[in-house]
Each structure stands twice: as structure tokens, then as C-alpha cells.
N, C-alpha and C positions, 0 to 999 in steps of 0.2 A: 230290265226284264222282270225283276222281282215285283215291281209295282203292278204289272199286268195281272199278277196272280192274287193280289190282295182283294178281299171282298169289299164291296161298297157298303155304305150305311144301309141302303135299301135291302141288301142281301143278308145283313146281319141283325137288323132290328126285329124285335119280337113284338107280338101284340100287347104284352103288358108294358113294354117300354113306350110304344105308340100311345097307349092309354094314359100313361103317366105324363107324357109330353103334352097331350091335349088337355089333361086336367090342370097342369101348371099354367098353360096359356089361358085357360078359362079363368083361373084365379087371378091372373094379372089383369085381364079385361074387367073382372068384377071390381078389383081394387081401384083401377082407374075411374070406373063409373062412380064408385062411392066417393072418391076424392072430389070428383067434379061436382057431384050432388051437394057435398058439404060446402064447397066453395061457393056454389050458387046461393046457398042460404046465407052465408056470411056477406056476400055482396048485396043480397036483398036487404039485410038489416043495416049494413054500415056504408053501403055504396062501394063503388069500385076502388081498388087500391090505388090505381093511377088512372088519370083520364088519358084519352087517346093522344093528346098533345104531350103530356108528361112522359108517357111511354115512348113516344117517338124520340123525345129529347134524351131519354135515358139510353135508348138504343144507339143513338148517334155518339153519345159520350162514351159508352162502353166500347163501341167499335173503334173510336179514336184511341182509347186506352190500349186496346189490343194491338192496333196498328203501330203504336209507339214502342211496342216490344216489352211492355212492362211485365207481361205474363210469360215471357219466354224463358 
């Protein structure tokens, strides 16, 4: 019965908290964009880290490793 009386996030959030959340989300988006942009420059200079075939083999090996329970 007590939970019915508890306010929800929407009822308690203030405009400054909303602005802070939006600002932090925007910073995360910018960081991801900058990281992707830097990685594109590195690949342009040195080529891809792995070819598609090498990446596929790595994924298969890693999944087998997890399936064996090594990381459990």
C-alpha cells in the first residue's frame, strides 16, 4: 500500500535535473562521434585492424572460449 503513495520519477524530476541528464547524454554522443572519427583516420592511414575473415574467425574463437566456460 505504501508503494502506491510513492512519487514517480516524472513527478519528482525538476527542470534542472532534466537539463543535466540531456547535457550528459549529449556529451556521450559527442564522445562516441569523436572516437569514431579518430578510428576512421587510423584505418585510413594503416588499414583495418582485422579483415572481415579474420574478425569472423576471432568471433568464432571467442564464442567457443565462452562456451567452454573459461570466463565463468
